[in-house]
C-alpha positions as CSV (number, residue, x, y, z in Angstrom):
1,M,11.9,3.5,-13.6
2,S,10.0,0.4,-14.6
3,Q,8.1,-0.3,-11.3
4,T,4.7,1.2,-10.6
5,P,4.8,3.2,-7.4
6,V,1.4,2.1,-6.0
7,I,-0.3,-1.3,-6.3
8,E,-4.0,-1.4,-5.7
9,F,-6.5,-4.1,-4.9
10,R,-10.3,-4.2,-4.9
11,V,-11.6,-6.0,-1.8
12,P,-15.2,-7.2,-1.9
13,L,-16.0,-6.2,1.7
14,N,-17.3,-3.1,3.4
15,F,-14.7,-0.8,4.9
16,S,-14.7,-2.2,8.5
17,A,-14.6,-5.8,7.4
18,A,-11.9,-5.1,4.8
19,E,-9.7,-3.3,7.4
20,V,-9.9,-6.4,9.7
21,A,-9.2,-8.7,6.7
22,V,-6.2,-6.5,5.6
23,R,-4.7,-6.6,9.1
24,E,-5.1,-10.4,9.3
25,A,-3.7,-10.9,5.7
26,L,-0.7,-8.8,6.5
27,Q,0.0,-10.6,9.7
28,S,-0.1,-13.9,7.9
29,Q,2.8,-12.6,5.8
30,G,4.8,-11.5,8.8
31,F,3.8,-7.8,8.9
32,G,2.8,-6.0,12.0
33,I,1.2,-2.6,12.1
34,L,3.5,0.1,13.5
35,T,1.5,3.2,12.7
36,E,-2.1,4.1,12.0
37,V,-3.8,7.3,10.8
38,D,-7.5,7.7,10.5
39,V,-7.5,10.2,7.7
40,T,-11.3,10.7,7.9
41,A,-11.0,11.6,11.6
42,V,-8.0,13.9,11.0
43,L,-9.7,15.8,8.2
44,R,-12.9,16.1,10.3
45,A,-11.0,17.5,13.3
46,K,-8.6,19.8,11.4
47,L,-10.8,21.0,8.5
48,G,-14.3,20.2,9.6
49,V,-15.0,18.2,6.4
50,E,-16.6,14.8,6.1
51,T,-15.0,12.2,3.8
52,A,-15.5,8.6,2.9
53,P,-13.7,6.2,5.3
54,H,-9.9,6.2,4.7
55,K,-7.0,4.9,6.9
56,L,-3.3,4.7,6.5
57,L,-1.4,1.8,8.0
58,G,2.4,1.5,8.4
59,A,3.2,-2.2,8.0
60,C,6.5,-3.7,8.9
61,N,8.1,-7.1,8.5
62,P,11.0,-6.9,11.0
63,V,13.2,-9.4,9.2
64,L,12.8,-7.6,5.8
65,A,13.1,-4.2,7.4
66,H,16.4,-5.2,9.2
67,A,17.9,-6.6,5.9
68,S,16.9,-3.4,4.1
69,L,18.4,-1.1,6.7
70,E,21.6,-3.2,6.8
71,A,21.9,-2.8,3.0
72,A,21.0,0.9,2.9
73,P,20.4,2.7,6.2
74,S,18.8,5.7,4.5
75,V,16.0,3.4,3.3
76,G,14.5,4.0,6.7
77,A,12.9,7.2,5.4
78,F,10.6,4.9,3.3
79,L,9.7,2.6,6.2
80,P,7.3,1.2,7.3
81,C,5.5,0.1,4.2
82,G,2.5,2.3,3.5
83,V,-0.9,0.7,3.2
84,A,-3.9,2.9,2.4
85,I,-7.4,1.6,2.9
86,R,-10.3,3.6,1.5
87,A,-14.0,3.2,0.7
88,G,-14.7,1.9,-2.8
89,S,-17.4,2.8,-5.3
90,N,-20.1,1.2,-3.2
91,E,-20.6,0.1,0.4
92,S,-19.5,-3.5,-0.3
93,E,-16.2,-2.6,-1.9
94,T,-13.0,-1.3,-0.4
95,I,-9.8,-0.2,-2.2
96,V,-6.4,-1.1,-0.7
97,A,-3.3,0.5,-2.0
98,I,0.3,-0.3,-1.1
99,Q,3.5,1.5,-1.8
100,N,5.6,-0.8,-4.0
101,P,8.7,-1.7,-2.0
102,A,10.3,-3.3,-5.1
103,M,10.9,0.3,-6.3
104,L,13.5,0.8,-3.5
105,G,15.9,-1.5,-5.2
106,E,15.8,0.7,-8.3
107,L,15.8,4.0,-6.4
108,F,18.8,3.2,-4.2
109,D,20.7,1.1,-6.7
110,V,22.2,-1.0,-3.8
111,P,22.4,-4.7,-4.7
112,G,21.8,-5.9,-1.1
113,L,18.5,-4.0,-1.1
114,V,16.9,-5.7,-4.1
115,E,16.2,-9.0,-2.5
116,P,14.4,-7.7,0.7
117,A,12.6,-5.1,-1.3
118,N,11.3,-7.6,-3.8
119,E,10.4,-10.1,-1.0
120,A,8.4,-7.3,0.8
121,A,6.6,-6.5,-2.4
122,R,5.8,-10.2,-3.0
123,R,4.6,-10.7,0.6
124,L,2.4,-7.6,0.6
125,Q,0.9,-8.6,-2.8
126,D,0.3,-12.2,-1.6
127,A,-1.5,-10.9,1.5
128,L,-3.8,-8.6,-0.5
129,R,-4.4,-11.2,-3.3
130,S,-5.7,-13.5,-0.5
131,I,-8.6,-11.1,0.1
132,G,-9.0,-9.1,-3.1
133,T,-8.2,-8.7,-6.8
134,A,-5.4,-6.5,-8.2
135,I,-6.4,-3.4,-10.1
136,P,-4.2,-3.1,-13.2
137,A,-2.1,0.1,-13.4
138,R,-2.6,2.3,-16.4
139,L,0.4,3.3,-18.6
140,D,1.0,6.8,-20.0
141,A,2.2,7.5,-23.5
142,T,5.8,6.6,-22.6
143,D,4.8,3.3,-21.0
144,N,5.4,4.6,-17.5
145,A,3.1,3.3,-14.8
146,I,0.6,5.9,-13.5
147,A,-2.4,5.9,-11.3
148,S,-4.8,3.0,-11.5
149,P,-8.2,3.5,-13.1
150,S,-9.8,3.8,-9.6
151,A,-7.5,6.6,-8.6
152,A,-8.2,8.5,-11.9
153,A,-11.9,8.1,-11.3
154,T,-11.5,9.4,-7.7
155,R,-9.6,12.5,-9.0
156,S,-12.3,13.3,-11.6
157,A,-15.2,13.0,-9.2
């Protein structure tokens, strides 16, 4: 598989401001928010632990979702598009990660899915580029995309 599964962006805003900016940027590309999980609140309630701010959004562009479902109905298991917003390395930085919809064209090997999947990936990336900077993915020894440097730093902390 040649696609990286997660694409990350560094947004130079505090968490609250970045969340608002992400929602507006996604809306400008035709995405609405269908689901929302406040990971911080869930972990606090279920485990009694405090974590840095972290939210998961389920973003959907109805036109692209419809085209994808028409091409491959089982792609619904991957919808809506996942967007993770988490605190960055300081209070004035937020990291936004998106599932890469372009991977779906490769995973399902259905020609009619390639175009809407690639269009969704382009629109999501355009939205996030309008408010932040892409974080390059690292490659492992076999040139497969793996976690970005910020994810590796988070794991080692």
